[in-house]
C-alpha positions, 0 to 999 in steps of 0.5 A: 877661440871666442876672442878670435871670432870676435876680432874677425867680426869687428874687422867685418863691422869696420869694413861695413862702416867704411862702405855703408852710408850713416843710415845704412850702418845704423840699420846694421847696428840695430840688427847686431844690438837686437841679436846681442840683447836676445841672447842675454834674454835667452841666458837669463830666462832659461836659467830662471825657468830651470831653477824654478822647475828644479825647485818645483820637482824637489818640492813634489818629491820631498813635500817640504815647503821650506826648500823654496825659502832656502834658494832665495837666501843663497841667491841674495848672498851669492849676488852680493858676493859677485858684486863685491868680488867681481864687479868692483863692489857696486853695480848700478841697478834698475832702468833709471840708470839708462835715463840718467846716462842719456840725460847726464852722461851723453848716452855713455853706459859703462862696459861692465853693464853688458855682463854685470846684470846677466851675472847678478840677476840670474842669481837673484831671480833665478834662485827665487828672489821675488823680482823680474828679469826684464829690468836687467834685460833692458839695462843689458840691451841698452849697454850693448847699444851704448857700447856699440856706438862708443866702439864705432865712434857714433854721435850722441844721438846715434848712441841714444838711438842704439840704446833705444834699440837695445831696450826694444829688443830686450822687451821684444825677446823677453815676451816675443812681443816686438810691437810692445818692445818698440812702444816701450822704448818710445814711452820709456826712453825716446820721448821725442823721436821722429818717425824715421827713427822708428825704423832701426828700433823696429828692426832691433825689436823684430830681430830680438823677437825672431832670435827668441822665437827660434832658440828660446823654449816657448814654455819659458815665455809668458804667453796665453792660448786660452781666452774667452770672448769679449762681451761689451755688457761687461764694460762697467766691470772693466771700468771698475777694474781700471780704477782698482788697478790704478789705486793698486799701482799707487799702493805698490809704488809708495810701499815699495819706496818705503821698504827700499828706503828702509833698507837703504838706511840700514847700517849693515855691511852688504852681507849682513843686510843681504842675509837679513833681507833674505830671512824676511823673504824666506818667511814670505816665500814659505807662507806664499810660495808663489812669491818665488822668482818671477811668478809667471807660472802662477799667472798662467795657472790663474788664467787657466781653468784650474786656478786651485792648482796654485795652492799645491805645495803650500800650507793651504793645499788641503783647502784647494776645493774652497774657493774663498780660501783660494781667493784670500790666498791670492789676495794676500799674495798680491798685497805681499808681492810689493814687500817681497820685491822691495826686500829682494832689491833693497837688501842687495839683489838685482832685478826689476819691477816689470814682472812684479807689475804683471804678477800683481795685475793678474792677481788683482784681475783674478781677485776682482772677477772671482769675488764678484762671481762668488757673490752670485751678482754676475758672471765674469770671464775670470781669465780675461780679467786676469790678463787685462789686470796685468795691463792695468798695473803695468800702465799705472806703475810705469806710466806706459799705457801703450806698452801695456795694451800691446804687450798683453795683446801680443802675449795673449795671441790676438787683439780680441781684448783690445777694447777692455785693455784700452779701458783698463790701461787708460783709467789706471794710468789716469788715476796713478798719474793723479797721485804720482806725477812720475812713474816709480822708476824715474820719480827720484831721478826727476826730483834731481833733474837727472831724467828725461820726461815728456817735456821736451824743453825740460829734456834739452835744458837738463843736459846743459851745464849752467857753468858753460855759458857764464861769462866771467870776463865782464869789466866791473866798476866801483860805486865811488867812481864817477861816470868818467870811468864808466864812459872810458870802459864803454868806449873800449868794450862792447859791454852794455851791462856792468856789475858794481862791486866793492873791494871784496867783490860783493855785488852792490848793483847793476848799471845798464848803459841803455838806461843812462844814455841821457846822462852819459852824453851830458859832460857836466853830469858825467863829471859830477855823478857817482856810479852809486847814484845811478846803479840799480839792484839786480832784478834776480841773480843766478848761482852756478848750481842752478839748473838751466831750466831754473836759469831760463825761468828767471829770464822769462820771469824778469824779462832781462837780457843779462843776469849776474852770477853769484858764487860764494856770495861774491860777483862771478860773472854774467849770463846772457839770454842770447847765449843761453838760447844759442846753447839750447838750439845747439843742444836741441839740434844734436839731440834730435833723432832723425 
């Protein structure tokens, strides 16, 4: 039945494509991608929420703290089982794969990504894995956009735009924050986009938020109704919070990567690794139950008037009335969150760092303001600092300050905290950027040249293949030949550069016609001058494995118009600067999203 309706829908979309203009069809596509992404959010969020409610209910009856530790073990093992049995043994996790697909795979995302992350992340996070659902949501939305574009034969730039639509709709639906969804798509993915391209992205984000608003229970979403007025006298403390969240972002990034690398080097089969990681996670969740799942419920508790409720059903419940114990518990949980998340993802689970960043940010804001209040030195609005702290960590980890500012502004129901949000997010971003040039999610990709950055030239060059512009049909000469041979070659070709090679094709030097004109037109010197006497060493050489950015840097440095290519230690061909620039211009035109 479902396939029948899907087939009818495809017929309708095919008909719409035939009668609509290209831009109109993109608008329609953005709506459909937005709806698809929103339903992925609804499935994931609802499942994760009700598992949390179930676990909390069981705990309240049985008073057994370890019940929360059992579910994550089951979740990680089931995730690995699904990946191995149903998804071909592997799954590309995390938002970096989107950047890689755009940069290196012409915005082609495999079809299985439309459902793989829904299946696996619902098991991992839904059953208590200490990670977030936003990354799987974003990847699923991007997959919807890419595959929609593939299905209807859209161009690379239109596929990329629809990937952005899926990303924006996913974030918008997950938080009912359409502006944040648009900004995240721009900051994270479409770093170079024209104003006109905003329209389909805004349509997708609005559609995703609307569907989520209509269908998804409000209690499932992270939102706040209570906040205190902003007092400009507290600005110095917000500056301090910005510094603290920036440093905490660096702490999170480095410890997450160390822990994840530890698991990646473990010589275990997937099930043993998952079980080992699950046991470590179970211990952490047993001591710090708020590490269970996304942790959004605990964020709401900290931002409200009774934060001591966070100690209920924990080993420290008897200390609920002791503010210092509460503070120590929250601080310790905040420090442990990075390890809980890294263990969850490194041992085989599926999820992301978006929710953990909000979790850690709220805890940092709470600890900072609560500690100062307990000293009696000042009286800070704890709920405001708890919420603003989320923007600080989100900005520091993802290097997306605009997303952080407007996301927290939208989920707090207003813009009264805009000034402190701007202060904290910008300072945190600046400090994090000082220690970590690239955001945590794209750091490894950038090292390999596989991701887009804010550098437009780098983005374009990263998509070009050096091998595609190597000219291998250039004529060569021998060092022992006289110039008569060279004159003959020049008269029968358009070449101005000749490689001088030995019998084994090793490059010995270069002859540039423009540098030997006087000799060429002197018959006596042509007859008695050997090529080895006039050849010059190459100013630089290119290897096929060099990136196009490296190639262009070599042209810029040497001021040469042609550079020889060496492959397997032998002469292979030439690359001309003109051909490289032409390839750059053609790629730039195809990538420009208008």
